[in-house]
C-alpha positions in Angstrom: 112.9 88.7 84.1 112.3 90.6 80.9 110.6 89.9 77.6 113.1 92.3 75.9 115.9 94.6 76.9 115.2 97.9 75.3 115.9 101.5 76.4 113.1 101.5 79.0 114.3 98.2 80.6 117.9 99.4 80.4 117.0 102.6 82.3 115.1 100.6 85.0 118.2 98.3 85.3 120.5 101.3 85.6 118.3 103.0 88.2 118.2 99.9 90.4 122.0 99.5 90.2 122.6 103.1 91.1 120.5 102.6 94.2 122.9 99.8 95.3 121.0 96.7 94.2 122.7 93.8 92.6 120.6 93.0 89.6 120.8 89.7 87.6 118.9 90.0 84.3 117.3 87.2 82.3 116.0 88.2 78.9 113.6 85.4 77.8 114.3 86.2 74.2 117.9 85.1 74.6 118.1 82.8 77.6 116.2 80.1 79.4 115.9 79.9 83.2 115.7 77.0 85.6 114.7 76.9 89.3 116.4 79.8 91.0 114.6 80.4 94.3 114.8 83.8 95.9 113.0 86.9 94.6 112.3 88.0 91.1 110.6 90.9 89.3 108.7 89.6 86.3 108.5 92.4 83.7 107.1 90.1 81.1 104.6 90.9 78.4 102.6 87.7 78.6 100.6 86.8 81.7 100.8 83.0 80.9 104.6 83.1 80.6 104.8 85.1 83.9 102.5 82.7 85.7 104.6 79.6 84.8 107.9 81.3 85.4 106.7 82.6 88.8 106.9 78.9 89.9 110.7 79.0 89.7 111.0 81.6 92.5 110.1 81.8 96.1 108.6 85.2 95.8 107.8 87.4 92.8 106.5 90.9 92.1 103.6 90.4 91.4 102.8 87.3 93.6 101.8 84.0 92.1 98.2 84.3 93.4 97.8 87.5 91.3 98.6 85.5 88.2 96.2 82.7 89.2 93.4 85.2 89.5 94.4 86.9 86.3 93.9 83.7 84.2 90.7 82.5 86.1 88.1 85.2 86.4 85.9 82.9 88.5 88.6 82.8 91.2 89.1 86.6 90.8 85.5 87.3 91.4 85.3 84.9 94.3 88.3 86.6 96.0 87.0 90.1 95.3 83.6 89.1 96.8 85.4 87.7 99.9 87.2 91.0 100.3 83.9 92.9 100.1 84.1 94.2 96.6 81.1 94.1 94.2 81.4 91.5 91.5 79.3 90.9 88.4 76.9 88.1 87.9 78.6 85.6 85.6 77.5 82.4 83.8 80.1 80.1 82.3 79.0 78.4 79.0 81.0 75.7 77.2 78.6 75.3 74.3 77.8 78.0 71.7 74.1 77.2 71.9 74.2 77.9 75.6 76.0 81.2 75.0 73.3 82.2 72.6 70.6 81.3 75.1 72.2 83.3 77.9 72.7 86.4 75.6 69.1 86.2 74.6 68.1 86.5 78.2 70.4 89.5 78.8 69.9 91.3 75.5 73.4 92.8 75.6 76.3 90.9 77.1 80.0 91.2 77.8 81.3 88.0 76.4 84.6 87.2 78.1 87.1 84.4 78.4 88.7 83.4 81.8 91.4 86.0 81.2 91.7 89.4 79.5 95.2 88.4 78.4 93.7 86.5 75.5 92.4 89.8 74.0 89.0 88.2 73.1 86.6 90.1 75.3 83.8 92.0 73.7 80.2 93.1 73.7 77.6 91.1 71.8 74.0 92.1 71.4 72.2 89.3 69.6 71.6 85.5 70.0 73.2 85.0 66.5 76.2 87.2 67.2 77.0 85.6 70.5 76.6 82.0 69.2 78.8 82.9 66.2 81.6 84.3 68.4 81.5 81.2 70.6 81.6 78.9 67.6 84.7 80.7 66.3 86.4 80.4 69.7 85.8 76.6 69.7 88.5 76.3 67.0 91.2 78.3 68.7 94.3 76.5 70.0 94.2 77.9 73.5 91.7 75.9 75.6 90.8 78.9 77.7 89.4 80.6 74.6 86.6 77.9 74.4 85.4 78.9 77.9 82.8 81.6 77.6 82.0 83.9 80.6 78.8 85.7 79.9 78.3 88.9 81.9 75.8 91.8 81.6 77.4 94.4 79.4 78.6 97.5 81.2 77.7 101.0 80.0 81.4 101.6 79.4 84.8 100.1 80.0 87.7 101.8 81.9 91.3 100.6 81.5 93.5 101.6 84.4 97.0 100.8 85.5 98.5 100.7 89.0 102.2 101.0 89.6 102.8 101.1 93.3 101.3 104.2 94.7 100.3 105.6 91.2 97.0 105.0 89.4 97.1 105.8 85.7 93.8 106.3 83.9 91.8 105.8 87.2 90.3 109.3 87.5 88.0 109.5 90.5 88.4 105.8 91.1 92.1 106.2 92.1 91.7 105.5 95.8 89.4 102.6 95.2 91.7 100.9 92.7 94.8 101.5 94.8 93.1 99.9 97.8 92.1 97.0 95.7 95.6 96.6 94.5 96.9 96.4 98.0 94.2 93.9 99.0 95.0 91.5 96.2 98.8 92.4 96.3 98.9 93.2 92.6 101.5 96.0 92.8 101.9 96.5 89.0 98.6 95.7 87.5 96.3 96.6 84.6 92.5 96.6 85.3 89.5 96.3 83.1 86.7 98.0 85.0 83.0 98.0 84.0 80.8 101.0 84.7 77.2 100.2 85.4 75.6 103.6 85.9 77.3 105.0 89.0 78.6 101.5 90.1 81.9 100.1 89.1 83.0 96.5 88.9 86.4 94.9 88.1 85.9 92.7 85.1 89.5 91.4 84.8 93.1 92.0 85.8 96.5 91.5 84.2 99.5 91.6 86.5 101.6 93.6 84.1 101.8 97.3 83.0 103.0 99.0 79.9 106.7 99.9 80.3 107.3 103.4 79.0 109.8 106.1 79.9 107.2 108.2 81.7 106.6 105.4 84.2 110.2 104.3 84.9 110.4 106.2 88.2 107.2 104.7 89.4 108.3 101.2 88.4 111.7 101.6 90.1 110.1 103.0 93.2 107.7 100.1 93.3 110.4 97.5 92.9 112.6 99.2 95.6 109.6 99.3 98.0 108.9 95.6 97.4 112.5 94.6 97.9 112.6 96.6 101.1 109.5 95.0 102.4 107.3 98.0 102.2 104.4 96.3 100.3 
């Protein structure tokens, strides 16, 4: 399943065919898809679209649970805690006045929504600023945008991508992030990681990666490994 069929996607397709796989492509720009069953690789740009379409197949790369955690940070943090990973203290606020109250107590807050896929995460530093942001979100069409998750702001944010055995932008966190990916079975995944001094916490995931020519070999290797039952 593809959001588009450009040069990168074409190369991935050709590489898989050359390895003996029979590949059936669906470009969501051009075609619809009904219940198919079987396995599917979802190389889609949108986490919400991928989550819904994942329900049409018996098994997907990434698995359906990864999409569920990606659009509900509360579930993500609960699962990470169960697996022994540190998680941030988070408060959920549905009212802008409550958002302002929570931020006043923190002084500096990471104001998130249930999923980083909305692109609305940010740091706020004042009661007025946080309340204003929350009020603006109340008028957005997506209901998830109106759910505010207030977290103590990290010292800095790290964006990292995992593609199978490769960790891009992970630096010294590579082994930790790769193990995490195995534990939650997010084989092609983008992470938002918060640094709190020398401690690191996952603040959100997106079960997708940026498809570029430099990562084609890693993407193909991951798909082949998944189809062969390696992961």
